[in-house]
BAVOTI-761438 format. One record per residue: x, y, z of N, C-alpha, C in turn. Coordinates in steps of 0.05 Angstrom, whole numbers, plus 5000, padded with zeros to 4 digits. Each point is the difference from the previous one (the first is absolute). Layout:
<sites>
XYZXYZXYZ/...
</sites>
This chain:
<sites>
562808197708500250124974500649794979/498850034976500649824979502850064989/501249794987502650044988499950204978/501950195000500050214980500649874972/498450084980500449914973501250234984/502349954988501350204984499249974970/499250224988499149994972502550004982/500849764992502249984981499050044972/501849994981499350064972497949804989/500349755009498249794990497250025012/499750165021497450015014498450244992/501050184985498650244992498849964972/497450024998498649974974499250284990/500050044974499350274989498549964974/497950174997498350004976499150294995/499450074975498950264995497250045011/499550245009497350075010498250084976/497550075005498250094979501150264988/501050175018501250254990502549944982/501549805008502349924985499349904972/497949844999499149894974498950234982/498650195013499050234984502350174990/502150035017502350154992501549864977/500249735001501349854978498450034974/497350005002498350034977500450284987/500350205017500550274990502750024986/502049865011502650004987499949864973/498549794997499749874974498750184980/497950165009498750194982502050214991/501650105020502050204993502149904981/500849755003502049884982498849974972/497549914999498749984973499850274986/499450215016499950264987502750104991/502149945017502750094992500949854974/499349744998500849854976498450104975/497450075004498450084978500950274988/500750185018500850274991503150034999/501449795008503050015000500950255015/499050035025500550245016502149935021/502450134998502249945018499350075029/498650235004499350095027498049805013/498249904984498149805011501549745008/502049924983501649775007501550055027/501250235002501650065024498250005025/497650124998498250015023499049725008/499449844980499149725005502149845014/502550014990502149855012500850105028/499850265004500550125026498049905021/497450004993498049915018500249705005/500849854980500449715003502349955020/502150154997502349975018499250075029/498450215004499150075027498349775012/498349884983498349785010501749765009/502149944984501749775007501650065025/500950245004501550085024498149995024/497550094997498149995022499449715008/500049824981499649715007502249905018/502550084994502249925017499850125028/499250255002499750135026497649885016/497949924987497849875013500849735012/501649854985501049755010501950045023/501850184998502050055021498850135025/497650114998498750115023499249795021/499749754991499349785018502449825006/501749964981502249805003501850095023/500549805018501750055023498550065026/497450064999498550055024499549735015/499950025027499449775017497350055014/498349815000497350035011499549785021/498950075023499249815021497550115013/498749835016497550075013499949895028/498350125017499649925027497149915004/499449835020497249925005498450255009/497550004995498350225008498849945028/499250215014498649975026497249894996/498949865020497349894997498050224996/497949944984497950184995497349855001/497850155000497449884999499149974970/498449794995499149954973498550254989/500550064975498850234988501750255000/502150005017501850235001502549944983/501950185001502449984983502449915016/501449804990502549915012502350154987/501850105016502250164989502649855004/501249924977502549855000502350194995/501950015019502450174996501849884978/500650154980501749914978502550184999/502449875000502550155000501349984972/500550234988501450024974502750125005/502149854994502850085005501450054974/501450224999501650074976503050005008/501349775001502749985011502150154983/499450054976502050144983498650114975/501450164986498950114975498650275004/498850104980498850275001497450005015/498850245001497450035012497949864983/498049875014497949864985497450165005/498950124979497550155001497849854986/497650045011497749884987499749705004/500949905022499749715007497249965011/498649804990497249955007499849725013/498649995023499549745014497049955000/499349754996497249915003499949705005/497749905008499849715004499849854973/498250104983499649884974499850234980/499349934976499550214979497050054996/498449905018497150034996499150295007/497950084987498950275006498950005028/500450225014499150035027502049935021/502349884992502149945020501350255009/500950005025501450235011502850024987/500750244991502550044986501750205016/502549945004501950185014502050104980/500450275000502050124983502450095017/502449904994502350045016502350124984/501650175013502550104989502249925020/501949834991502149905017502650134993/501350135020502450144995502449814996/502250114989502449834995501149895026/500449745002501149875023498250005024/497550074997498150015022498049784999/498150005019497849815002497550155009/497849884994497450125006498149785008/498550055023498049815009497250124996/498249864988497350094996498149785008/497550075006498049815008498149964976/499849754992498349924978497349925011/497950154994497349945011498749784983/499249785014498749774987497349965012/497849994985497449965012499649715010/498349985020499449735011497049964999/499149764996497249944998499049805021/501649795006499249795018502149965021/499249885022501849945022502049794992/502149985016502149804994502650144993/501449894981502550114991499750154973/500950244999500150154975502949994990/500449864978502849954991500750204978/502350135003501150164979502249844986/499349864979501949824987502250154985/499250204985501950154983499450305001/502150154995499850294997501050074972/498450154986500750084973501450275001/502550014992501550254998500450074971/499550254993500050084972500950294997/500650074975500850284994499450064971/499250254995499650104973501750244995/501850075018501750234997502149944977/500950204985499450285004497750124984/499349874977498050124982497449854999/499849775012497549844999499749844975/502149984983499749854976500349705004/501449925022500449725006499449955030/499249755006499549935027501749765007/501750035021501649795011498749905026/500149745005498749905024501249735008/499449925025500649745010498249945024/498949765002498449925023501749865020/500650145022501849905021498649815019/500849755003498849825019500850075028/498150075017500550085028498949805020/497649894995498849795017499550095029/498950245003499350105027497049975004/499250015026497149975006499350175024/497450055002498950155022497649855011/499750005026497849865013497550194999/497849894992497550154997498049905020/499250175019498049925020497250014988/498149865012497250034990499050285004/498450094982498950275003498150015024/500450175020498250005023497350124992/498049835002497350084991498049825014/497850125008497849855013498650175020/497449955003498350155018499249845025/500949765003499249845023501450095025/498650025022501350095025501949785011/502050095015501949815012498549825020/500749755001498649815018500350105029/497749985015500050095027501149805019/500249744991501149795018502950045004/500949975025502850045008501149735007/502449944990501049735002500749935029/501550165014500849935027500550255017/499449975025500450225019502649975015/501550225002502649985012499850005031/498050145011499850015029497150045008/498949795011497150015006499450205022/502050075017499450185022500850294994/501250054977500550274993502650115013/501749835011502550095012502349844989/502350134999502449874991500149934970/497950084986499949954971501350224984/499150034976501050224983497650174992/498550105020497750164994500850274989/498050174994500550254987499250245017/499349965027498950215016502150165015/501449885020501850145018502849914995/501950195002502849944996501049845024/501449784995500849825022503149985002/501550104980502949985002501249954972/502649935001501449954975501249725000/500349894977501349744997501750014975/501749804995501750004977498549934975/500850124978498749964974500249714992/497749894989499949734990499050014971/500949804985499249984971496949994998/498950184984497150014996498750235014/501550145018498850225015499550234981/497950155004499350234983501850235006/501050144980501650245004498550225016/497349995000498550205015500549985030/500849765010500349965029502950045009/501950064981502850045008500350275014/501450015022500550255015502550124987/499650174980502250104984501850195015/499050155019501750185016501949845017/499049785012501849835016502049854983/499149934976501849864981502350184992/499550264998502250184992502250035021/499349935025502050035022501549745005/499149774990501349755004500349844974/501149765003500549834977497849804994/497949995016497949814996497450154993/498149854989497450114993498049935022/499350185018498049945020497250034988/498249815008497350004990498150055023/498050174995498150065021498149775005/499449945025498049815008497650145013/497749894995497550135010498549795016/498650105021498349845017497150104997/498249825004497250094998498349784988/498350084982498149814988501649794984/499149765001501449784986499850054970/502049924986500050014971499849734989/499249984975499649754987501450004973/500649774990501249974974497949934979/500050154978498149964979501249794980/498549804994500849804981498450034974/501350074979498750044974500249744984/497749894993499949754986498750034972/501049844982498850014973497149905001/499449815017497349895002498050215011/501050215013498250215011499150194979/501149994976499250184978497749874986/497850144998497649894988499950054971/499349784985499550034971502450084984/499550024973502050094982502149794993/501550064979502249824992502450025018/502049854994502449995018501450274999/500150134976501450264999498650215015/497350014999498550195015500249965030/500249755008500349945029502850085010/502049954983502750095008500250305001/498650144982500050295001498750105026/497849875008498750075025501949955024/501449785000502049945021502250215001/500950094977502050214999499050265012/497550064994498850245013499949975030/499249775010499949955029502850025012/502049904987502750015011501050295002/499550164980500850285001498450155021/497549935003498350135021501049935028/500649745004501049925026502750135007/501750024980502650135005499750295006/498250144986499550285005498950055028/498549815010498850035027501849905022/502449904993501949915020499349745014/498449844986499149745012502149794997/500049805018501449754996498249814983/500949944976498349844982501749774989/498549794994501249774987498649944974/501049804985498849944974500049704997/497749894990499849724996498949954972/501649864984499249944972500349704996/497849874993500049714993501449845022/499450065025501149855022502850085008/501350184986502750105007499650255016/501150015024499450215019502650175005/499650265000502150195009499150125027/501749965020499350105027499650305000/498250095018499550295002502550155008/500450234988502250185006499350274988/501950195000499550264988502750114990/499950234987502450124990500449974970/501850154988500449994971500949734990/501749855015500949744991497749814998/498250015020497749825000498050074978/499750264996498250094978501149904973/502650034995501149914975499749694997/500449855022499849714999497249924993/498050135012497249934994499350074971/500750234990499450074973501549824980/502449925007501549824983498649734998/499049905023498549755000497550024983/498650225001497750044983500850014970/502250144994500850034972500849744988/501249825015501049744989498249775006/497650055011498249785006499249854974/500649745000499449844976502050024978/501950195002502050044980502649875008/500850045026502549885009499949704999/497649885004499849714998500449914971/498950154982500249934972502950014990/
</sites>
């Protein structure tokens, strides 16, 4: 989690909105009319509305002052989807804060969150941030603002959070997975890890697929037994960047990402080789995440 930033008095900026400027113009017209006709009721109404506007400015400012804002890293996503950054808004003291608005920037089209934070409470919301390319999507700042209570003034501050989300390559491509298999575990079809006949149980090892865990037996003991199968020999699929035909580097990485997801869905033992760097064949969620992470940071981590 990023360090919580408290909105002190020096950190809250405030300016009139378009509605506030229009309201001020109307007050000037009313004042000119009151002076022209020397109308006491017009004077009273003008000064009353001016007082309400000045009080609303104070309330708009105090609606943000004292809040503490922090953010968490987002979970990895695929390029083109939305990364969701958890943002925590804490109200350690003071009154209820209504009409608090969170966004990444002030640009049109940005996702905007509207929050109401109770007195002495806190609220966590997920700020949706679009992604376009693989690599790191950085959320440098979060803009917190308020126009309550009347919308005549806008108070805001851009909170530095410095969080990031890992963006995998978008899985895309029509090329079939390579038919060449890197290595055979058992040439005779016995004692390997085939997929045909049940051969017994063994202790869970890192990289084993959750599909092969004997969950009923695991519920009775403290270890995770994994099913072993005998029969036809199985092979490990090695996915290489050089096996992707044509296209630019991003298109080839997208094809590799599609192959990795396909191999994981089929329960295969698969490895990955990029620019001479090899990841040994394995399976399971941890291996899937490691392969997609290597694809996401290819050429970026070196830079």
